[in-house]
C-alpha positions as CSV (number, residue, x, y, z in Angstrom):
1,G,-85.1,-68.5,38.3
2,Q,-83.2,-65.1,37.2
3,G,-83.8,-63.5,33.8
4,P,-80.9,-63.0,31.2
5,G,-80.4,-59.6,32.5
6,D,-79.3,-60.8,36.0
7,W,-76.9,-63.3,35.0
8,F,-73.6,-60.9,34.5
9,G,-74.6,-58.2,37.1
10,S,-76.2,-54.9,36.2
11,K,-76.1,-52.9,32.9
12,E,-73.0,-50.9,34.6
13,Q,-71.1,-54.0,35.0
14,D,-71.6,-55.6,31.5
15,P,-69.7,-53.4,29.1
16,C,-71.6,-55.3,26.0
17,R,-75.2,-54.0,27.2
18,G,-76.5,-50.5,25.7
19,L,-74.4,-51.2,22.4
20,S,-76.8,-50.6,19.3
21,I,-75.5,-53.1,17.3
22,P,-78.3,-54.2,14.6
23,V,-79.4,-57.7,14.8
24,G,-80.5,-59.3,11.7
25,P,-82.3,-62.4,10.9
26,G,-80.3,-65.4,12.3
27,Q,-78.4,-63.1,14.7
28,T,-80.5,-63.3,17.8
29,L,-78.9,-66.6,19.5
30,D,-76.6,-65.2,22.0
31,L,-74.1,-68.2,23.2
32,R,-72.5,-65.9,25.8
33,G,-71.9,-67.8,29.3
34,I,-71.4,-71.1,30.8
35,F,-73.1,-74.4,29.5
36,P,-72.6,-77.4,31.4
37,P,-72.5,-80.6,29.2
38,L,-74.5,-82.8,31.5
39,A,-73.4,-86.2,32.6
40,T,-76.3,-88.5,32.0
41,P,-77.2,-90.5,35.3
42,F,-77.6,-94.1,35.5
43,S,-79.1,-96.5,38.2
44,P,-77.2,-99.4,39.5
45,T,-78.5,-101.4,36.8
46,Q,-77.5,-98.8,34.1
47,E,-80.9,-97.5,33.1
48,V,-81.2,-93.9,32.7
49,D,-82.2,-92.4,35.9
50,Y,-84.7,-89.8,35.0
51,A,-85.6,-88.9,38.7
52,Q,-81.8,-88.2,39.6
53,L,-81.5,-86.3,36.2
54,E,-84.1,-83.8,37.5
55,G,-82.7,-83.8,41.0
56,N,-79.4,-82.6,39.3
57,L,-81.5,-80.0,37.1
58,R,-83.3,-78.5,40.4
59,R,-79.9,-77.7,41.6
60,Y,-78.6,-76.5,38.3
61,A,-81.1,-74.1,38.1
62,N,-80.0,-71.8,41.0
63,I,-76.8,-71.4,38.9
64,P,-76.8,-68.6,36.4
65,F,-75.7,-70.8,33.4
66,R,-76.7,-69.6,29.9
67,G,-78.0,-73.0,29.1
68,L,-77.7,-76.8,29.2
69,V,-76.0,-79.3,26.9
70,V,-77.2,-82.5,26.9
71,L,-75.7,-85.8,24.9
72,G,-72.2,-84.4,24.6
73,S,-68.9,-86.4,25.1
74,N,-69.7,-86.2,29.0
75,G,-73.3,-87.4,28.5
76,E,-72.0,-90.8,27.5
77,Y,-74.2,-90.3,24.4
78,P,-72.4,-93.3,22.2
79,Y,-73.8,-95.4,25.0
80,L,-77.3,-94.3,24.7
81,A,-80.0,-96.0,22.4
82,P,-81.6,-93.4,19.8
83,R,-84.9,-93.7,22.1
84,E,-83.0,-92.8,25.1
85,R,-81.3,-89.7,23.6
86,L,-84.6,-88.1,22.8
87,E,-86.1,-89.1,26.2
88,V,-83.3,-87.1,28.0
89,V,-83.6,-84.3,25.8
90,S,-87.3,-84.1,26.4
91,C,-86.8,-84.6,30.2
92,V,-84.4,-81.6,30.3
93,H,-86.5,-79.6,27.9
94,Q,-89.7,-80.1,30.2
95,A,-87.4,-79.1,33.3
96,L,-85.5,-76.2,32.1
97,P,-86.3,-72.7,32.8
98,R,-87.6,-70.8,29.4
99,D,-84.7,-68.3,29.8
100,R,-82.0,-71.1,29.3
101,L,-80.9,-72.9,26.0
102,L,-80.9,-76.4,25.4
103,L,-77.9,-77.6,23.0
104,A,-78.4,-81.3,22.2
105,G,-75.5,-83.5,20.6
106,S,-77.0,-84.9,17.4
107,G,-74.0,-85.9,15.7
108,C,-73.9,-89.5,13.9
109,E,-71.4,-91.2,11.6
110,S,-73.6,-90.6,8.5
111,T,-75.1,-87.4,7.3
112,Q,-78.6,-88.9,7.0
113,A,-78.6,-90.2,10.6
114,T,-77.3,-87.0,11.6
115,I,-79.9,-85.0,9.8
116,E,-83.1,-87.5,10.9
117,L,-81.6,-87.4,14.6
118,T,-81.5,-83.4,14.5
119,V,-85.0,-83.2,13.1
120,S,-86.2,-85.2,16.2
121,M,-84.2,-83.3,18.6
122,A,-85.8,-80.4,17.6
123,E,-89.2,-81.9,17.9
124,A,-88.1,-82.9,21.4
125,G,-87.2,-79.7,22.4
126,A,-83.6,-78.7,21.8
127,D,-82.9,-75.2,20.7
128,V,-79.5,-76.1,19.1
129,A,-77.9,-79.0,17.8
130,L,-74.5,-79.6,18.7
131,V,-73.0,-81.8,15.7
132,V,-69.6,-83.7,16.4
133,T,-67.3,-84.7,13.3
134,P,-68.3,-88.0,12.1
135,C,-64.9,-89.9,12.4
136,Y,-65.0,-93.6,12.1
137,Y,-63.7,-93.3,8.6
138,R,-61.3,-90.4,9.3
139,G,-58.6,-90.9,6.7
140,A,-61.6,-90.2,4.3
141,M,-62.9,-86.8,6.2
142,T,-61.2,-84.4,4.1
143,N,-62.0,-80.7,4.3
144,A,-64.6,-81.2,1.4
145,A,-66.4,-84.1,2.8
146,L,-66.9,-82.3,6.2
147,V,-67.8,-78.9,4.6
148,Q,-70.4,-81.0,2.8
149,H,-71.7,-83.0,5.6
150,Y,-72.4,-80.2,7.7
151,T,-73.6,-78.0,5.1
152,E,-76.1,-80.6,4.2
153,V,-77.1,-81.1,8.2
154,A,-77.4,-77.2,8.6
155,D,-79.6,-77.0,5.5
156,A,-82.0,-79.4,6.8
157,S,-82.0,-78.7,10.3
158,P,-84.8,-76.6,11.8
159,I,-82.5,-75.4,14.7
160,P,-79.3,-73.8,14.6
161,V,-76.2,-75.7,14.4
162,V,-72.9,-75.6,16.6
163,L,-69.9,-77.4,15.3
164,Y,-68.2,-79.9,17.5
165,S,-64.7,-80.5,17.3
166,V,-63.1,-83.0,20.2
167,P,-60.0,-84.7,18.9
168,A,-59.2,-86.2,22.2
169,N,-62.2,-88.6,21.3
170,T,-62.5,-88.5,17.6
171,G,-58.7,-88.2,16.6
172,L,-60.2,-85.9,14.2
173,D,-59.4,-81.9,14.6
174,L,-62.3,-80.0,12.4
175,P,-59.9,-78.3,9.9
176,L,-59.5,-74.4,10.6
177,E,-60.3,-74.2,6.6
178,A,-63.5,-76.1,7.0
179,V,-64.6,-73.9,10.0
180,L,-64.3,-70.9,8.5
181,T,-66.3,-72.2,5.0
182,L,-68.8,-73.2,7.3
183,A,-69.1,-70.0,9.8
184,Q,-70.4,-68.4,6.2
185,H,-73.6,-70.7,6.7
186,P,-76.7,-69.1,7.9
187,N,-77.6,-71.9,10.1
188,I,-74.4,-72.5,11.9
189,V,-74.1,-70.2,14.6
190,G,-70.4,-71.4,16.4
191,I,-68.3,-74.0,17.3
192,K,-67.5,-75.9,20.6
193,D,-63.7,-76.4,20.4
194,S,-62.3,-78.9,22.8
195,G,-58.8,-79.3,21.3
196,G,-57.4,-76.3,23.5
197,D,-55.0,-74.9,20.9
198,I,-55.4,-71.3,21.8
199,T,-53.6,-70.2,18.6
200,R,-56.2,-71.8,16.3
201,M,-59.1,-70.5,18.8
202,G,-57.6,-66.9,17.9
203,L,-57.6,-67.4,14.3
204,M,-61.0,-68.6,14.3
205,V,-62.3,-65.3,16.5
206,H,-60.3,-63.0,14.2
207,K,-61.2,-64.7,10.9
208,T,-64.7,-65.0,11.4
209,R,-65.3,-61.4,12.9
210,Q,-67.2,-60.6,9.9
211,E,-69.8,-63.3,10.3
212,D,-72.4,-64.1,13.2
213,F,-70.2,-66.8,14.7
214,Q,-69.6,-67.8,18.3
215,V,-66.6,-69.6,19.4
216,L,-67.0,-71.8,22.7
217,A,-64.1,-73.0,25.0
218,G,-64.8,-76.8,25.2
219,S,-63.1,-77.0,28.6
220,A,-62.6,-74.8,31.8
221,G,-58.7,-75.2,31.6
222,F,-58.3,-72.8,28.9
223,L,-61.5,-70.6,29.4
224,M,-59.9,-67.4,30.7
225,A,-57.4,-67.8,27.9
226,S,-59.9,-68.1,25.2
227,Y,-62.0,-65.2,26.4
228,A,-58.9,-62.9,26.5
229,L,-58.2,-63.4,22.5
230,G,-59.7,-60.6,21.0
231,S,-62.9,-58.7,20.0
232,N,-65.8,-59.4,17.7
233,A,-67.9,-56.1,17.6
234,W,-71.1,-57.2,18.8
235,R,-69.4,-59.4,21.4
236,C,-67.5,-56.6,22.7
237,W,-63.7,-57.3,23.5
238,L,-64.2,-60.8,24.3
239,G,-62.7,-63.4,22.2
240,A,-64.6,-66.5,22.8
241,S,-68.4,-66.3,23.5
242,G,-68.5,-68.4,26.3
243,G,-67.8,-72.1,27.5
244,V,-68.9,-75.9,27.5
245,C,-67.2,-77.0,30.4
246,A,-67.3,-80.6,32.1
247,L,-66.0,-79.1,35.3
248,A,-69.4,-76.8,35.4
249,N,-71.3,-80.2,36.2
250,V,-69.3,-79.9,39.8
251,L,-67.9,-76.2,40.2
252,G,-71.0,-74.7,38.2
253,A,-70.7,-71.4,40.5
254,P,-67.1,-70.5,40.2
255,L,-67.3,-71.0,36.6
256,C,-69.8,-68.5,36.1
257,Q,-68.0,-66.3,38.4
258,L,-64.9,-66.5,36.3
259,D,-67.3,-65.8,33.1
260,R,-68.4,-62.4,35.1
261,L,-65.0,-61.7,35.9
262,C,-63.4,-61.7,32.4
263,R,-66.6,-59.6,31.3
264,E,-65.9,-57.1,33.8
265,G,-62.5,-57.0,32.8
266,N,-61.0,-58.1,36.0
267,W,-58.5,-60.2,34.8
268,Q,-56.3,-60.2,37.9
269,E,-59.1,-62.0,40.0
270,A,-60.2,-64.0,37.3
271,R,-56.6,-65.3,36.7
272,D,-56.6,-66.1,40.6
273,L,-59.6,-68.3,40.0
274,Q,-58.8,-69.7,36.7
275,H,-55.3,-70.9,38.3
276,R,-57.5,-72.7,41.0
277,L,-59.6,-74.3,38.4
278,I,-57.0,-75.9,35.9
279,E,-56.1,-78.9,38.3
280,P,-59.5,-80.3,39.1
281,N,-60.5,-79.6,35.5
282,T,-57.8,-81.7,34.1
283,A,-58.8,-84.5,36.7
284,V,-62.4,-84.7,35.4
285,T,-61.4,-84.7,31.7
286,R,-57.8,-85.9,30.6
287,R,-57.1,-87.7,33.7
288,F,-60.0,-89.4,34.9
289,G,-62.5,-88.7,32.5
290,I,-66.4,-89.3,33.1
291,P,-66.0,-91.9,36.2
292,G,-63.9,-88.9,37.8
293,L,-66.5,-86.4,37.1
294,K,-69.3,-88.5,38.3
295,K,-67.4,-89.2,41.6
296,A,-66.5,-85.3,42.1
297,M,-70.3,-84.7,41.1
298,E,-71.2,-86.6,44.7
299,W,-68.9,-84.7,46.9
300,F,-70.6,-81.5,46.1
301,G,-74.4,-82.7,46.3
302,Y,-75.2,-84.0,42.8
303,Y,-76.0,-87.5,41.9
304,G,-73.0,-88.9,39.8
305,G,-73.7,-92.4,40.0
306,P,-72.4,-95.4,37.8
307,C,-70.8,-95.0,34.1
308,R,-72.3,-97.3,31.4
309,A,-69.9,-100.4,30.9
310,P,-67.2,-100.7,29.3
311,L,-66.7,-97.3,31.3
312,A,-65.4,-98.5,34.7
313,P,-65.6,-96.8,38.0
314,L,-62.4,-95.4,39.6
315,S,-60.0,-97.2,42.1
316,P,-59.8,-96.3,45.8
317,P,-56.0,-94.7,44.8
318,Q,-57.8,-93.1,41.8
319,V,-60.5,-91.4,43.8
320,E,-57.9,-90.3,46.6
321,E,-55.7,-88.3,43.6
322,L,-59.1,-87.1,42.3
323,R,-60.0,-85.8,45.9
324,G,-56.5,-84.2,46.1
325,A,-56.9,-82.1,43.0
326,F,-60.3,-80.4,44.4
327,S,-58.8,-80.3,48.0
328,A,-55.4,-78.9,46.9
329,N,-57.2,-76.0,45.5
330,G,-59.5,-75.1,48.3
331,W,-62.5,-76.7,46.9
332,L,-63.0,-79.2,49.3
């Protein structure tokens, strides 16, 4: 596999290399780059298919990802039993090249359950815990309640924590005020923001520039925009640090190319590529969701397979519409 030095081209191409920025304790975790939030493969009888998971991982090993995310929204994590979640983390950990990070979704509704699962996932090989906002009692999830929840989780976690705000699924946007408070916690290293509010992300980058805090774009549709947001010193002139993008399960190499073009300041080429990614990205996220993502994976040589019920497969007209989103932009 490639070493981290190979991912963004040579030293001359990567403007971040060679900067003598002191790295203190807790400042060594570098989230720059692309992370696919892995789909969980199921067999026709809807059991987790570990052989197919390993097959997908072998193919992803050839793409210069910074790491992988397991048990995010695209991993159908609410449909997995706790035992299955840990088995998935363990399976991916064993297959992953050592120079790549493993982020694992460990967010539960209660603080206690989140802490227990986070500790277990660290033992199973996760490098970072991705903790989604608790949302069932969303009316009670005030700024103070969320700060308390994440502070307790981060205090107890043996691995760094990344906040995860995905309002499309939770109906809850992690308040900016809470993010800025939590960014000061030494064990909270970043946020995956899937809301797509570029103004909010720009403020996060700006307001946390004194912290060791990294903003990850939660979707490929606004990846370039999030990168263009500004400059946190040790991250050079880029705004967001990287992206956790569902589309990377399908078009991983083009997304890594977009990441590289932005880092090299090649904005015109980056913009052309970003434009071609918006439609397919919308199709596998907002439009058709995980059933669409899994169907598209099959066209590009990965195992998609069925979702767990009650997620239903696409209808034939939906499959054609999905195919059109890829073919119209030159991907199929």
